[in-house]
N, C-alpha and C positions, 0 to 999 in steps of 0.2 A: 490258635488262640485269637479271640476277637479283639481287636484294638482297643474297645472300651474296658477291657479287664486288666490293661496295663496299669500299674501303680503309678501314683501322681507324679513320683520321683522321674520315672521314665518319660513321662509326659512333660514335665518341666525341662528335662534335657533336650527332647525333640524340638521343643519350642525355642530352645535357646539357641541350638546350633542349626536348625531350620533355615535360617537366613529370610525369616517372614517380615514381609513389610507391615505397616500401620493398617494397610487394607486387609491383608491376610489375618492379622489379629482380630479386626472387627468382624470380619465374616466368622471366623471362629468361634467369636464371643455369642453368637446367635444359633449355633448348632445344637448345643445341650447346656445344662445348667453346669456340667462338670468343666467343660471347655470354656465357659463363660467365666467361672471362677479362676480356672488356672491362666486364662488369657489376660486378665485383669490384674494379675499380680504386679507389684511395683517395679521389681528387678527386670522384667521384659520391657515395659515402658522406658525404664531407666537406659537399658541399652538403646533402644529406639532413639530416645531423646539425645544421647551423646552421639549417635551415629548420623541422625538427620539435621541436628542443630548443634554442631560442636561448639564448646565453651569459647571465650566466656560467655555465660549467660547474663541476661538483664537483671540486676539486682532488684528492679520492681516486682519480679515474679518470684521471688525468693519466699513469698509468704504462701505460695501454693502448696497445699498439703502433700499431694502424691505425684509420681512421676508422669502418670496418665494426665492428669490435669494439666501439669506445666506442658506436656507434649501438645495436648490441644490449645493451649495458650499460645505457644511458640508457632505452631501450624497455623492458626487463624492470622497472627501477625505476617508470618511469612506469605500466606495466601494474600492478604490485603496488599502487601508490598509488590507481590508479583501483578496484581490487578491494576495496582497505580501506574507501575512501570509500563505495562503493556498499553494502558491508555494513552500515556503520555507518546509512547511510539506511534500509536494509531493516530494521535492529533498531529505529530510531525509529518507523519506520511501524507495525512489529508491536507496539510498545508503545502507541501511539494506539489501534490496533484493539482491544487489551485494555481500554484505559481507557473507550473508547466501550462497549464490551460490558458493562463493570461498571456504567456509569451508566445503561445502558438496562435491566440486571437491576433495579436500585434503583429506577427510575422505575416500571417494571412491577410491583414489589412494592408501593410506596406506592399505585399507581393500583388494585391489587386491594384493599387495605386501605381507602382511601376509598370504592370500590364496596360493600364489605361494611357499611361505617359508613352508606352512604346508604340500603341496604336495610333496615337496623335501624332508621334513623330513620323510614322510610316505615311499616314495621310498627308501631311505637310510635306514631307520628302517627294511622295509620288506628285503632288501638284506642282512642286518646284521642278521636277523633272519635265513635267508637260509644259511648264512656262519657258524652260531653256530650250526645249525642242522647239517650241513654237516659234520663239525669237530666231532660232537658227534659220527655221523654214522661211521666215518672213524675210530674213535678210538675203536669202537666195532667189527671192521673187522681187521682180522690178516692180518698183513703185515710184509714183511721182515724187519729186525733190521734196515737196512740202509735207508729204506724209512721213516720208522717211525722217525728215528733220523733227517732226513731232515726236515719233517714236524715240529717236536719239534724246531728245530733251526730257521725256518721261523717265528714260533708263536712268540718266544723269541725275535726276532727282530723287531717285531711290537712295534711302539712307545706308542701306546694306546691299552690295550686288547680289545678285541671284547665286553666283559661284560661292561665294563666302557662306550664305545661308545654306546652300547645299551640303557645305563641309560641315557647318554647325550641326545639322540635323543628322548628318551622318554619325559624328562623334556621339551625340546624345542617344542615338539609337544603339551603338555598341555599348555605352555605359548602361543604358536601361537592360539590355541582354545580359550584361556581367552580373548587375543587381539581382535580376530575376533569378540567374543560374544559383547565385549566393544563397538567396532567400529559398529557394526551392529546396538545396540541401539542408539549410538550417531546419526548415520546416519538418522535413523528413525526420531528422535527427531528433527533434523536439517531439514528434508523434513518438517515436521509438522510446525515449525517456519516460514520456507520459504513460505509454501502454505497460512499460516495466513497473512504475510506480503504482499502476492500478492493479496489476497481478499480484504486487508485494502486498498491498492493502487487503486483497481479497484473501490471501494466504494467513495474514495476521487476524482477519475476522473470524477464521476457523481456528479455534485454540483449544485443542485437546488437552494440553497440560493444565490450563485454568479450570478445565471441568474436573480434573483429577483432585484438585484443591477445593472441594466442596466442603461445606461444613460438616465437621465429625459429629456434631452432636445432631443434626438433621439426619444424617446418614443412619446413625445408630437408632435414632427414634422411628425411623422408617422400616429398619430391619425388625426392630421390635414389635412394631405394630403388624407386620406381616407374619410374624413368627407366632403372635398371640392369636391371631385370625386363623391361622392354620390349625392351631392346637384346639380352638374352640369349635372349628368344623369338625376335626377329627373326632372330639369327644360328643358332638351330637350324633356322628355317624355310629358311635359305638353304643349310645343309649338306644338309638332306632333299632 
């Protein structure tokens, strides 16, 4: 026996116990006039309303005549609430990305500065080593007393001895290396956090759940228009 020959009571029972969603009911309503009438009955939408939007209901919606209209109203409010929540989450994630990018730029700037300081310290340290080696070499070479005395006078006039300056630059070099090592690790961690935040933002931009919460009125209008167009084409084909 064809399913269309079943009485309305059996169809109502099928629609009640079938566990149909609001999308299923909307799809059934455009298949034929009979299912459109049955799927539009108030008790079905009352069940969907209590299932999808449990009480307490908003008192401002008590003036709505049917459960289907009330369902549409609650659905649109829930959809707008979800969109607003999603937009706030996207804005927070974008702010996190901006902050991660700013921190990363600051770290890279400090890393470049410390690298420049280390290179300058290496140059100074190399020059001081050359001066120290040259001074030792000159002391081992015989020189007239007047030249040796002049060199001694120049060395005594130096504010900071060469050995002290060597130790100072060696310490500065070690500190620069420690700073560079720490900054490189911090940059790596910040890049990882930035990449993770960008991936999360990309996944948030794709939102199939929000696409499911489109306006029911627009969906029904599109389905009705398509159904009328198909019927009109079918009628033209039969006339021809």
